[in-house]
C-alpha positions in Angstrom: 0.0 0.0 0.0 1.3 3.4 -1.0 2.1 6.0 1.6 -0.8 8.5 1.8 1.6 11.4 2.1 3.4 10.4 -1.1 0.1 10.2 -3.0 -0.9 13.6 -1.7 2.5 15.1 -2.8 2.0 13.5 -6.2 -1.4 15.1 -6.7 -0.2 18.5 -5.5 2.7 18.4 -8.0 0.3 17.4 -10.8 -2.0 20.2 -10.1 0.9 22.7 -10.0 2.1 21.5 -13.4 -1.4 21.9 -14.9 -1.8 25.4 -13.6 1.6 26.5 -14.8 1.5 24.7 -18.1 2.1 26.7 -21.4 -1.4 25.9 -22.6 -3.0 27.6 -19.6 -0.6 30.6 -20.0 -1.4 30.8 -23.7 -5.1 30.8 -23.1 -4.8 33.5 -20.4 -2.7 35.7 -22.7 -5.1 35.3 -25.6 -8.0 36.8 -23.7 -9.1 40.2 -25.0 -9.9 43.2 -22.7 -13.2 43.1 -21.0 -13.7 46.8 -21.9 -12.4 49.1 -24.7 -13.2 52.2 -22.7 -9.5 53.2 -22.6 -9.2 52.9 -26.3 -12.3 55.0 -26.9 -11.1 57.7 -24.4 -7.8 58.0 -26.3 -9.5 58.5 -29.7 -13.0 60.0 -29.1 -12.0 63.6 -28.2 -10.5 63.9 -31.7 -13.7 62.7 -33.5 -16.0 65.6 -34.5 -19.4 66.2 -36.0 -19.3 68.0 -39.4 -22.2 70.2 -40.3 -22.5 71.6 -43.8 -24.9 73.9 -45.6 -25.2 74.9 -49.2 -27.6 76.8 -51.4 -29.4 74.8 -54.0 -31.5 76.1 -56.8 -34.8 74.5 -57.6 -37.1 75.2 -60.5 -40.3 77.1 -59.8 -43.6 75.3 -59.1 -44.8 73.4 -62.3 -48.1 75.3 -61.9 -46.4 78.2 -63.7 -45.6 76.0 -66.7 -49.2 75.1 -67.3 -50.2 76.3 -70.9 -53.5 77.8 -69.5 -51.6 79.9 -67.0 -49.1 80.9 -69.6 -51.9 81.9 -72.0 -53.5 84.0 -69.3 -50.4 85.8 -68.1 -48.6 85.9 -71.5 -44.8 85.7 -72.0 -44.3 88.5 -69.5 -44.7 86.0 -66.7 -41.2 85.3 -65.3 -40.9 83.2 -62.2 -37.4 83.1 -60.8 -36.1 79.7 -59.6 -36.3 79.0 -55.9 -33.1 79.1 -53.7 -33.1 77.0 -50.6 -30.5 76.1 -47.9 -29.7 72.5 -47.7 -28.0 71.0 -44.6 -26.2 67.7 -44.1 -24.1 66.1 -41.5 -21.2 63.7 -41.2 -18.1 63.1 -39.1 -14.4 64.0 -39.2 -11.2 63.2 -37.4 -8.6 65.7 -36.0 -5.2 64.3 -37.1 -2.9 67.0 -36.0 -2.7 69.6 -33.3 -2.4 72.2 -36.0 -6.1 71.7 -36.8 -6.1 69.5 -39.8 -9.0 67.1 -40.2 -9.7 64.1 -42.3 -13.3 63.5 -43.6 -15.0 62.2 -46.7 -15.2 64.4 -49.8 -18.9 63.5 -50.2 -19.6 65.0 -46.7 -18.4 68.5 -47.7 -18.8 68.5 -51.5 -20.4 71.7 -52.7 -20.7 73.2 -49.2 -21.0 76.9 -48.7 -20.4 76.7 -45.0 -18.8 74.1 -42.8 -19.0 73.9 -39.0 -17.2 71.4 -36.8 -18.6 70.4 -33.3 -16.0 69.2 -30.9 -16.7 66.6 -28.2 -16.4 69.3 -25.5 -19.3 71.3 -27.0 -17.3 73.9 -28.9 -18.4 74.7 -32.5 -15.8 76.1 -34.9 -15.9 77.2 -38.5 -13.8 75.0 -40.9 -12.4 75.6 -44.3 -11.6 73.1 -47.1 -7.8 72.8 -47.6 -8.3 70.3 -50.5 -10.3 67.4 -51.7 -9.6 64.2 -53.6 -12.7 62.7 -55.2 -10.7 59.8 -56.5 -10.4 58.4 -52.9 -13.5 60.3 -51.5 -11.2 62.2 -49.0 -11.2 65.8 -47.9 -8.8 67.8 -45.7 -10.3 70.5 -43.5 -8.6 73.1 -41.2 -9.9 74.7 -38.1 -8.2 77.4 -36.1 -8.0 76.7 -32.4 -5.3 76.0 -29.8 -4.9 72.8 -27.8 -6.8 70.6 -30.2 -7.0 66.9 -29.4 -5.2 64.9 -32.1 -6.0 61.2 -32.5 -3.2 58.7 -32.1 -2.2 57.2 -35.4 -1.8 53.5 -36.0 -0.8 51.4 -39.0 -3.5 50.1 -41.3 -1.1 47.9 -43.2 -0.6 45.8 -40.0 -4.3 45.0 -39.7 -5.3 41.3 -39.9 -8.7 39.7 -40.5 -10.2 39.1 -37.1 -8.6 42.2 -35.4 -11.0 44.1 -33.2 -11.9 47.6 -34.5 -14.3 50.3 -33.2 -16.1 52.9 -35.3 -16.7 56.4 -33.9 -19.0 58.9 -35.5 -22.3 60.7 -35.4 -24.9 58.4 -36.9 -28.2 60.0 -37.8 -27.1 63.1 -35.9 -27.8 61.5 -32.5 -24.4 62.4 -31.2 -21.1 60.7 -30.8 -21.5 56.9 -30.9 -19.1 54.0 -30.7 -19.7 50.6 -32.2 -17.5 47.5 -32.2 -16.7 44.8 -34.7 -13.8 43.0 -36.3 -11.8 43.5 -39.6 -13.8 41.3 -42.0 -11.4 41.7 -44.9 -8.6 44.0 -46.2 -7.8 45.2 -49.7 -11.4 45.3 -50.9 -11.7 46.7 -54.4 -14.0 46.6 -57.5 -16.8 48.0 -55.4 -17.5 51.0 -57.7 -17.2 53.5 -54.8 -14.0 55.4 -55.8 -11.3 55.4 -58.4 -8.7 53.9 -56.1 -10.1 51.2 -53.9 -8.3 49.4 -51.1 -10.9 49.3 -48.4 -10.9 47.8 -45.0 -14.2 45.8 -44.6 -15.7 45.7 -41.1 -18.9 44.5 -39.4 -18.7 47.4 -36.9 -22.0 49.3 -37.4 -21.6 52.2 -39.8 -24.7 54.3 -40.4 -25.6 57.5 -42.2 -23.7 60.3 -40.4 -20.7 58.1 -39.7 -19.1 59.0 -43.0 -15.7 60.6 -42.3 -15.5 59.2 -38.8 -12.8 57.1 -37.2 -12.1 53.4 -37.4 -9.7 52.7 -34.5 -7.9 49.6 -33.3 -8.1 48.1 -29.7 -5.4 50.5 -28.6 -7.3 53.6 -29.6 -5.2 54.4 -32.7 -6.7 55.5 -36.0 -6.5 52.9 -38.7 -9.1 54.1 -41.2 -11.7 56.6 -42.2 -15.3 55.2 -42.3 -16.7 55.8 -45.8 -19.6 53.6 -47.0 -21.9 50.7 -46.3 -23.6 48.0 -48.3 -27.2 48.1 -47.3 -30.7 47.4 -48.7 -32.4 49.3 -45.9 -30.2 52.4 -45.6 -28.9 51.3 -42.2 -26.0 49.0 -41.1 -26.2 45.4 -42.2 -22.7 44.4 -41.1 -20.9 45.3 -44.2 -19.0 48.6 -43.9 -15.9 50.0 -45.6 -13.2 52.3 -44.4 -10.3 54.0 -46.2 -7.0 52.7 -44.9 -5.0 55.3 -42.9 -1.8 54.8 -45.0 -3.8 55.9 -48.1 -5.4 58.8 -46.3 -2.0 60.0 -44.9 -0.6 60.1 -48.4 -3.5 62.1 -49.7 -3.3 64.5 -46.7 0.4 65.1 -47.1 0.2 65.8 -50.8 -2.8 68.2 -50.4 -1.0 70.2 -47.7 2.3 70.3 -49.6 1.2 70.6 -53.2 -2.5 71.6 -53.1 -3.5 68.4 -54.8 -2.6 64.7 -54.8 0.4 63.7 -56.9 0.0 60.3 -58.4 1.9 58.2 -60.9 0.6 57.6 -64.4 1.4 55.0 -67.1 -0.7 56.6 -69.9 -2.6 53.4 -70.8 -6.0 51.8 -70.5 -6.3 48.2 -69.4 -8.9 45.6 -68.5 -8.9 42.5 -66.3 -7.7 39.3 -67.9 -10.7 37.0 -67.9 -10.4 33.2 -68.2 -11.7 33.5 -71.8 -9.1 36.1 -72.7 -6.4 34.1 -71.0 -7.3 31.1 -73.1 -7.3 33.1 -76.3 -3.8 34.4 -75.5 -2.7 30.8 -74.7 -2.0 31.6 -71.0 -2.2 29.1 -68.2 -4.2 31.4 -65.8 -6.0 34.8 -65.7 -3.5 36.6 -63.5 -2.7 40.0 -65.0 -4.3 42.7 -67.0 -4.6 43.4 -70.8 -3.6 46.7 -72.4 -6.4 48.0 -74.5 -5.2 51.5 -75.3 -2.0 53.6 -75.1 -1.8 57.4 -74.9 0.3 58.7 -77.7 3.8 59.8 -76.4 2.8 58.8 -72.8 5.0 56.8 -70.5 3.8 53.4 -71.7 4.0 54.5 -75.3 7.6 55.6 -74.9 8.4 52.3 -73.1 7.2 50.4 -76.1 4.0 48.9 -74.6 1.0 48.5 -77.0 -2.6 47.2 -77.1 -2.7 43.4 -76.6 0.2 43.2 -74.2 -0.6 41.2 -71.0 1.1 42.9 -68.0 1.8 40.4 -65.2 4.5 42.0 -63.1 5.6 45.5 -62.1 8.6 46.4 -60.0 9.1 42.7 -59.0 5.5 42.2 -57.7 2.7 40.3 -59.4 -0.2 42.2 -61.0 -3.4 40.5 -59.8 -6.0 42.6 -61.7 -6.6 46.1 -63.2 -7.5 47.7 -59.8 -4.2 46.4 -58.4 -2.3 47.9 -61.3 -4.0 51.3 -60.9 -3.3 51.4 -57.2 0.3 50.4 -57.7 1.0 52.9 -60.5 -0.7 55.7 -58.5 1.6 55.0 -55.5 4.7 55.9 -57.6 6.2 59.4 -57.9 6.6 61.0 -61.3 10.1 60.4 -62.6 10.5 57.0 -61.0 11.5 54.2 -63.2 10.0 50.7 -62.8 10.5 47.4 -64.6 7.4 46.0 -66.2 7.1 42.4 -67.4 4.6 41.5 -70.0 3.6 38.8 -72.6 3.3 39.6 -76.3 2.6 37.0 -78.9 3.2 34.3 -76.4 6.6 35.5 -75.5 7.7 37.0 -72.1 9.3 40.4 -72.4 10.3 43.3 -70.1 10.6 47.0 -70.4 11.3 50.0 -68.1 8.6 52.7 -67.7 9.4 56.2 -66.5 6.4 57.2 -64.4 4.5 60.3 -65.5 2.1 62.4 -63.4 -1.5 61.5 -63.5 -3.7 64.4 -64.6 -6.0 65.8 -61.9 -9.7 65.2 -62.3 -10.2 68.9 -63.4 -7.5 68.5 -66.0 -9.1 65.4 -67.4 -12.4 67.0 -68.3 
């Protein structure tokens, strides 16, 4: 018969081993915080409400277009169009103590007057520093000392499953925080903007949230809330935010140059479909097909022509046309990049000197 003391010692040692095992420690470390109040407190003071107003002109009442009325009054009847004030609301994020704000272009487009309401109740006039419709971003400026600037994170470090929080002013009810996870990164081909690389989240984003902050669990800005997919007009768990790295580039260019400076190849391309890939004798549909080249543009000078299949740029694979557009836009004019392509079944390469993409106003 075993000594009872020896048996007791054995069970005590066994229990201690279980408690101190790596599995138990790993489980404890993987637990998330019970509350995100600290993260919200770091970020929320820098998230503002954006109120805009603009004058819209509407045609006069159709009563005055009635032939009988016209016959009675004659051609002397002139009814001026009606002018009305139209108000809208959104959100914005203070990103520097100098008073620069990020918001969406569609929040402030056409506005005659912009006011920003801070979390502490102060209301300030704001002016537009610049806008970028191609990414739906706008930079505003307010003049005030001791402004709370949001801590900045890194959107390129986000992973699917990371906790994120959306802060904004949905439906004008006041500052509201919702929580979710990163559902996907690099979302494109949504038809929302020219350059798309969205963060997708199930954190509730509703009308009025546009231009607000998407933050990580540490209270750092990682995106600007922009759009939702919804059949009802409210949140259905599919929201999109512009990554901070993209927004920072737009902000820096607008402040420094007055507009966004983007690279340009001077070509038109389309996605390589399975049918097109088969017709070109290619094994898969990775890449993009050149369908047009601007005369004397960067691509033309590099020898590219319609029918070329581009599959690699600067050592990285081209997945589709949106990927190509985003990559080209990220380069600075004057940079030289190597492009690999297929022509008549043969793999070739060339070097393209990046040009400057015309601004939207210049392309009209």
